[in-house]
N, C-alpha and C positions, 0 to 999 in steps of 0.2 A: 821147348819151343824150336829154336835154331832149327833142327830136324825138318820139322812141318818146314817153319818159312821157307828156305829151299828149295823144297819139292813143289812150295805153292809157288815159287818165283818161277820155278821150271815149269811149271802146267802155265803159268799166264804168258811166257816166255813164247809155247810153244801154238797157242793160240792162231798167232799172226796178225788180223783184226777183228775186232769185235763191235756187236751191239749188246750194252749193258740193261736190264731189266733192272729200273732202278726205282724204289719205293722213298726214299729217303732213313729208312734203317740204317744201321750198325752196319749192317755182313753186306746190304748194295753200296755201301757209300763206299767199304774200305775194296770193295774189287772196284770199283771207278777209280779209285788213288792208286792202287797195283797195278790196273792197267794203263793208265796215264802212263804213271810212271817207266815200265817194263817193253809198252810198247808204242810209247808215244801219243800225243795226245791224236795225230793226226790217221791215227788205226782204233780210235775207238769213240763212240758213235751212243748215248745212251736217253733211256726214252723210260718217261714215266706211264706208268697207266690213268686215265682218271675214268673214276667207276660210282656209278648211284652208290658206291658201300662205303666208298672212302670217304673222309671227313674233308671238308673243303680244306679245313686246315695244315694237312698233311701233303696236298697239291703245291702251297705257297712255300710250303716247305722247303720240299724239291726244287725250288724253283730260285731261292731263296740260296737253300747249298751249292748250287752248281755254276752262280753268278762269285758266290765266296770260292770254290775251288778252279776258276777261267774258266768252267768251260764254253766257249762259243758259242752262237744262237746255232748255228749251222750243223754246229754234234750235238743239241739236246731238241728232245721231243716231245711234246707229249699226245698221248691216244686217246683217242675215246673209246672204252670198251664196252660191250653191251651184252652182258651177260643176261642182264633182266627181261630181254626178248626170249630168250631159251627159256621151253617149259621146265626143260633137265635140268637147269639149274634151280629157278623158283620155286618147284616142288622141294627140295630143299633133301636130296637125299644123302646117306649119309657116304657118297663120294662126291656130294655136292663141288666141292673145290678141284674137282679134275672138268669140269663144264667152264669156271672160270680160266681154267691153267689152257686150256685148249683153245678159248678164247682169246686168253693173251699171246703164247706162244706162237698162234696162227699168225697174228696181227705185226710180233717181230720180227718173223721169219719174210715173211713181207716189207719190213722195213730191211732188213738185211740184203735183203735184195736187192732192196731199189739204190742203197749207199754201198755196193761191193765189199760187207764185212760175212768174213768167213766162217764168225764163228757167233752164235745166242751165250752169252751167260746167265746166271742168275745168282743172286749171296746166301743161298741154302747153301748149311753147314753140317758138320761131322752130327747136332746136337738134332738138328731136326730130322735124324734118319731116326732115331729113336723114339719118335711120337707118327699119331696116327696120320699121313696125308698123302690123301688118294690123287693128290695133282701131280705128286713125282710118275703118276703113268705118263701121262698131258708132255712131266718133261723131256721121257724119254722118245717119247713117239715123237717130238719134236727136234732129238736130238741138242736139246737143252745142256752146256754145261756148266759144272755146279763147280771150283776148281777148288774153294772154301773147304766142302766136304769131301774133295777125291785128297788133299792135302791130310784131311781130320781133323780140319782148323773146329774143336767147339765153341760156341757162346763166348765161354768164359775167352778162351784163344782169341776172339778175334775181338773184344772188347780191349782185351790186353793191346792188340800189335790197333785196335785203333787209337790210344790212349797216347801208344809211343809214337806214333804216326805225326799229331798231334791234330785229330780229326775232335771237331769241336762234340759233334753228336754219340762221342765213343760212349758213352751213357744213356742215349736217349730210349727208354722202353719200346718194346715192340707194341705199333697199333696194326694190326693183321684188322681186315678188314670189318665191317658190319655188320655181315651175312653170319659172320662167327658167333653171333652171339644170341643169336635163335636158335633153337633145340630143332634139329635134325626133324624132319616129317609135318613142320611148320610152315605152313605156306611164306614166304621169301615176300613183300612186298615196299615198294618205295616208303606208303605212311612208317613200316614199323621200323624202317633204315633211317627216316626221319626221328622218331624219336626216339631213338637209341642215341643218334647225333647230337642232340637238344638234352637229353639227359646228360651225356658222358663231360659235352662239352660246360655246363653247369658243372658237372662234377672240380673236374681239371679246376675250373676257375676259383671254385672251392679255397682249391689246392691240392686236392686230392690226386698222386702223382699217378700210382698204379689203380685204376680203377676197370672193370670191365661192367656194362649195365646189360645183364642178360632178358633177352625180352621174353617171359613164359606167355603171352596174350595180356590182358591186365592186369598181368603182376612184374611189376620188374625188382629183379630182384638183384640185390650190389653187389658187389666182390670188390673190397676195398683192402690194403692194407692199413690206414692210419684210423683204427679204431676212437683215438681219443678225438683228434679230430675231427671227427664225428660228435663228439659226448659237448664241443664248445660251445656257446654260448648264443640258438637261434639257427644252429644250420642244420642241423635234423628237419627242425618244422619249415626250413628256406627248400629243403631240398624234396620235401613230401606236398608240398606247396607248388613246386612250379612242376613235381615231374605229374602233380594230377590234372597241371594242369596241360601236357602234355600228351596228355590221354588215358594215362595209366589209371588203374580201377585203386589199386591195392600197390603200397614200393615197400617189399624188405630187403631187410640186410644179410645176408650169408655169412653166419659166426664160420665159418668155414676159412671165411678170408678171401684174398685174390690169387686166383688159380688159373693159369693163361692155358686155355686150353681145358677149359674145368666139361666140355659139352662134350670133351670125347670118351669121358671117363669111363661111361657107359657101353660104347664100341669095346675101349681094353677087355671090361668086366667079361665083356659074351665071347673075345676073340680066347681067352685064358681058359672055358668051357671046352 
């Protein structure tokens, strides 16, 4: 781990000045922390993307984290991304994430030119490289650096260093975009995204920490970790009632439980053949 940390610090120091894409997750939070520590605040700018596929609560969390970390207003900005205006994205092909990242990185590159930053940085780690990640193509096209991945930091490494660094969100569950809940080739619409947001907000308010609501048209497929909570008095009835009010006809629980990126399973199987 110490060798990885030394490598990571050396990579960061060579970046000179950076714009960091900040999602509020532990990976990008650690990048903000380390870049400020080793480059200095004057050479670090933080950008959060606000999208229809992002829970509003996550944007509020980003603002809160920036205040907690002492980032001044002139070094933190929120930009609006418009991937829902791109039919390449809303048609939801298997490389959907490429079009989202292309939109995001294009705006980050423009912002970097405006503030005079020499590099764009994201929070991708080595564990991300083992999953299906079509957005990596856009990252390469816009020459976005990923110091955590370059230094060989896995997700576990990131959480360990974040905890030791005193970052309060070191154990925050990953919160990928809401579009990732919609099966490939099923059109992405604002209505579907709002249904997913409503459903996941309800489940989290009821105490479910790790949850995904997969949108299969009229069916909401729930991926959860805490099955015992589901069986508590009145919980499943409330979920069923509220999700039907949100527009779903049927509400189903996936017996396989919570699985991050489960909609990529079919792609992985196809690639094995």
